[in-house]
C-alpha positions in Angstrom: 96.6 117.0 149.3 96.2 113.6 147.6 94.3 115.0 144.7 96.8 117.8 144.3 99.6 115.2 144.2 97.9 113.1 141.7 97.1 116.1 139.5 100.7 117.1 139.5 101.8 113.6 138.6 99.3 113.6 135.8 100.7 116.8 134.4 104.2 115.5 134.6 103.0 112.4 132.8 101.6 114.6 130.0 105.1 116.0 129.4 106.7 112.6 128.8 108.0 112.0 125.3 105.9 110.2 122.7 108.0 107.0 122.6 109.3 104.7 125.3 112.9 103.9 125.5 114.0 100.7 123.9 113.2 97.7 126.0 110.8 99.7 128.2 107.0 99.4 128.6 105.3 102.6 129.7 102.0 101.7 131.5 99.3 104.2 132.3 97.3 103.7 135.5 95.0 105.7 137.7 96.9 105.3 141.0 93.8 106.2 143.1 91.7 103.1 143.0 92.6 100.7 145.8 93.4 97.9 145.8 93.8 98.0 142.0 96.4 100.8 141.9 97.7 103.3 144.5 100.3 105.9 143.9 102.4 107.6 146.6 103.8 111.2 146.6 106.9 110.0 144.7 104.8 108.3 142.0 105.5 104.8 143.1 102.6 102.5 142.2 101.4 99.5 144.1 98.3 97.2 144.0 96.9 94.5 141.7 97.5 96.6 138.5 101.1 97.1 139.5 101.6 93.4 140.1 100.0 92.5 136.7 102.2 95.1 135.0 105.4 93.8 136.7 104.6 90.2 135.8 103.8 91.2 132.2 107.0 93.1 131.8 109.0 90.2 133.2 107.3 87.9 130.6 108.1 90.4 127.8 111.6 90.9 129.1 111.0 94.7 129.3 111.4 97.3 132.0 108.2 98.8 133.4 107.6 102.5 133.8 104.3 103.5 135.4 102.6 106.7 134.5 99.9 108.1 136.8 97.0 109.6 135.0 93.4 110.4 135.9 91.1 107.6 134.8 89.0 109.6 132.3 92.3 110.7 130.7 93.8 107.3 130.2 92.4 106.5 126.8 93.2 110.0 125.3 96.7 109.8 126.7 97.2 106.3 125.2 96.1 107.6 121.8 98.5 110.5 122.2 101.3 107.9 122.7 102.2 109.2 126.2 102.4 105.5 127.2 102.2 102.1 125.6 99.5 100.4 127.5 96.8 100.9 130.1 96.6 98.7 133.2 94.1 100.3 135.5 91.2 97.9 136.3 89.7 98.9 132.9 86.7 96.9 131.7 86.6 95.9 128.0 83.5 97.6 126.5 82.2 98.1 123.0 82.5 101.9 123.3 86.1 101.7 124.5 86.9 99.3 121.7 86.0 102.0 119.2 88.9 104.0 120.6 91.5 101.5 121.4 92.2 97.7 121.3 92.3 95.5 124.4 94.1 92.4 125.4 92.3 89.2 126.3 90.3 89.7 129.5 92.4 88.5 132.5 90.2 89.4 135.5 86.6 90.0 136.5 85.0 91.2 139.8 81.4 91.6 140.8 79.8 95.1 141.1 77.7 96.0 144.1 76.0 98.9 145.8 76.8 100.1 149.4 74.2 101.8 151.6 73.7 102.8 155.2 72.9 99.9 157.6 69.1 99.8 158.4 68.2 101.7 155.2 65.5 100.4 152.8 68.2 99.9 150.1 70.4 97.8 152.5 67.6 95.2 152.9 67.1 94.6 149.2 68.2 91.2 147.8 66.6 91.2 144.3 68.1 92.8 141.2 64.9 94.2 139.7 63.7 95.6 143.1 67.1 97.2 143.6 67.0 99.1 140.3 63.4 100.3 140.8 64.3 101.5 144.3 67.1 103.7 143.0 64.7 106.0 141.2 65.0 109.5 142.8 67.9 108.4 145.0 71.3 110.2 145.0 73.7 107.6 143.6 77.4 108.1 143.6 79.7 106.6 140.9 83.1 107.4 139.5 83.0 109.3 136.3 83.8 107.6 132.9 83.5 104.1 134.3 81.4 101.1 133.3 79.4 101.7 136.6 78.5 105.2 135.4 77.4 103.9 132.0 75.4 101.1 133.6 73.4 103.5 135.7 72.9 106.0 132.9 71.3 103.3 130.8 69.4 101.2 133.4 68.5 103.7 136.1 67.8 107.0 134.2 65.5 108.2 137.1 68.3 108.2 139.6 70.0 111.4 140.7 73.4 110.4 139.5 76.4 112.1 141.2 79.8 111.5 139.5 83.2 111.8 141.0 86.8 112.0 139.7 88.0 109.6 142.4 86.7 107.0 144.8 88.0 109.1 147.7 85.7 111.9 146.8 82.7 109.6 146.4 83.4 107.9 149.8 83.5 111.3 151.5 80.1 112.2 150.2 78.7 108.8 151.1 80.0 109.0 154.7 78.6 112.5 155.1 75.2 111.5 153.8 75.3 113.7 150.7 74.5 110.6 148.6 72.2 107.7 149.4 74.3 104.9 147.9 77.3 104.3 145.7 78.0 101.8 143.0 81.5 100.3 142.3 83.3 96.9 142.1 83.1 95.0 145.3 86.8 95.4 146.1 86.6 99.2 146.2 83.5 99.0 148.4 85.2 96.6 150.8 88.0 99.0 151.1 85.5 101.7 152.1 83.8 99.4 154.6 87.1 98.6 156.3 87.6 102.3 157.1 86.2 104.1 160.1 83.9 106.1 157.8 82.4 102.8 156.5 81.4 101.3 159.9 77.7 102.3 159.5 77.4 101.0 156.0 77.0 97.6 154.3 76.9 96.0 150.9 73.5 95.6 149.3 73.3 91.8 148.8 72.9 91.9 145.0 76.0 91.0 142.9 75.9 92.5 139.4 78.2 90.7 137.0 79.3 91.9 133.5 77.0 89.3 132.0 74.0 91.3 133.2 74.5 94.2 130.7 76.9 95.0 127.9 77.8 98.4 129.6 79.7 96.4 132.3 82.1 95.1 129.7 83.8 91.7 129.1 86.2 91.5 132.0 89.3 93.6 132.7 91.9 94.0 130.0 95.1 95.8 129.0 94.4 98.8 126.8 96.6 99.0 123.7 96.6 101.4 120.8 94.9 100.1 117.7 98.0 100.3 115.5 100.1 98.4 118.0 99.2 94.9 116.9 102.6 93.4 117.7 102.4 94.5 121.3 98.8 93.2 121.6 99.8 89.7 120.4 102.7 89.6 122.9 100.5 90.8 125.8 97.8 88.3 125.0 100.2 85.4 125.0 101.9 86.6 128.2 98.6 87.2 130.0 97.2 83.8 129.1 100.3 82.2 130.5 100.1 84.2 133.7 96.5 83.2 134.2 97.2 79.5 133.4 100.1 79.2 135.8 98.1 80.8 138.6 100.3 84.0 138.9 97.4 86.4 138.3 95.1 84.4 140.6 97.7 84.4 143.4 98.2 88.2 143.1 94.4 88.8 143.1 94.1 86.7 146.3 96.6 88.9 147.9 94.8 92.1 147.1 91.1 91.1 146.9 91.1 88.0 149.2 89.7 86.0 146.2 90.8 84.7 142.9 89.4 87.1 140.2 91.5 85.8 137.3 89.6 85.1 134.1 90.6 82.2 131.9 91.5 82.9 128.3 88.8 82.1 125.8 
């Protein structure tokens, strides 16, 4: 049912006009990636991304309108002017920068694997050993993410299984159809907190974006290349929100840690 609801919302979003109303900032977000963004049946969005969007709109003195869109359709929809910006836990990568511009990075979170307790993978604590051990394993990852690109580049011998949403990936993980899954630590902690996650644990190897360019340069707001005026305003507002602790405070609420990234 959840997938059907989100698909319907995405179709409705596709029918929205090409320009936002004056004084309004239309923000594209996935709505199915807790605790970054969650959308209910009415299209109401909550989570860290929603907080960042609301704080940003307040700084810009604009009204926020969130548009729920499947993650792999966010960049095409932005380029088609269905909304003005993307706030959806999106990492800044070189490939994505060929398509759109990004704000300054304002957040960063470690990436990790999750595996069944007692498994060989669960006992690994070394990065190189972990990557070698993934050869031949069925590894789950959300499609069109930095996690997928990282595995495609660094673990070509893995049996990669891609999913449209985290929920789909977690169902296969819990049922044993995949051996492990790779995502940011917040998403995996969300899984471990559920009944389905009771027999799983994080693999004790934190993989930061500095390990490989495919993992990006932190989380940023996606903005159309021609919208230079909005980018300048968003950059200024985000740097102020990081500096005054607003983004850090929100991240502590949703992630139980400060994931804000200082402006460089």
